[in-house]
C-alpha positions as CSV (number, residue, x, y, z in Angstrom):
1,M,47.8,179.5,157.6
2,K,45.5,182.0,156.0
3,M,45.2,182.0,152.2
4,E,43.0,184.4,150.2
5,D,42.6,185.5,146.6
6,F,41.6,189.1,145.9
7,N,39.9,190.5,142.9
8,I,41.4,193.6,141.2
9,N,38.7,195.9,139.8
10,P,39.2,195.6,136.0
11,S,37.7,199.0,135.2
12,T,40.0,200.9,137.7
13,M,42.8,198.4,138.0
14,K,42.8,199.0,141.8
15,L,43.1,196.6,144.6
16,E,41.3,197.6,147.8
17,V,42.3,195.8,151.0
18,D,41.0,196.4,154.5
19,I,44.2,196.3,156.5
20,M,42.3,195.8,159.8
21,E,41.3,192.3,158.6
22,L,44.8,191.2,157.5
23,P,46.9,188.8,159.5
24,K,49.7,190.3,161.6
25,S,52.4,189.3,159.1
26,C,51.4,188.5,155.5
27,V,52.4,189.0,151.9
28,I,50.3,190.1,148.9
29,V,51.6,189.0,145.5
30,I,50.2,190.6,142.4
31,C,50.7,189.2,138.8
32,D,48.7,189.3,135.6
33,G,45.7,191.1,137.2
34,K,45.5,188.6,140.1
35,A,46.3,189.2,143.7
36,K,46.9,186.5,146.4
37,L,47.4,187.0,150.1
38,R,49.4,184.4,152.1
39,E,50.0,184.5,155.9
40,L,53.7,184.2,156.7
41,P,54.8,181.3,158.9
42,T,56.1,182.0,162.4
43,H,59.4,180.3,161.5
44,G,60.4,179.5,158.0
45,E,60.9,180.9,154.5
46,Y,58.4,182.0,151.9
47,K,59.7,181.7,148.3
48,I,58.1,183.3,145.3
49,V,59.1,181.4,142.2
50,T,59.0,183.3,138.9
51,H,59.4,182.3,135.3
52,Q,59.7,184.7,132.4
53,G,58.7,187.6,134.6
54,K,55.5,185.9,135.9
55,V,54.8,184.3,139.3
56,K,54.6,180.6,138.9
57,R,54.6,179.3,142.5
58,L,54.4,180.4,146.1
59,R,56.3,178.0,148.3
60,V,56.6,177.9,152.0
61,E,59.2,176.1,154.0
62,Q,58.4,175.9,157.7
63,G,60.7,174.9,160.6
64,E,60.7,175.1,164.4
65,E,63.3,176.1,167.0
66,F,65.1,173.1,168.6
């Protein structure tokens, strides 16, 4: 599973991402000037846990077909 952290340009507050290099299905989560990319599992759930309006945890629960 691909994991990558991105830097947001502090002077422009912009995030530039080359979509041609991203996985087929992924999520980018932005909080407090940080951006993190996580590839989504083929079967499962991806949970974003927040506390007081801020992202605290990215949790993945994977499964497979029986």
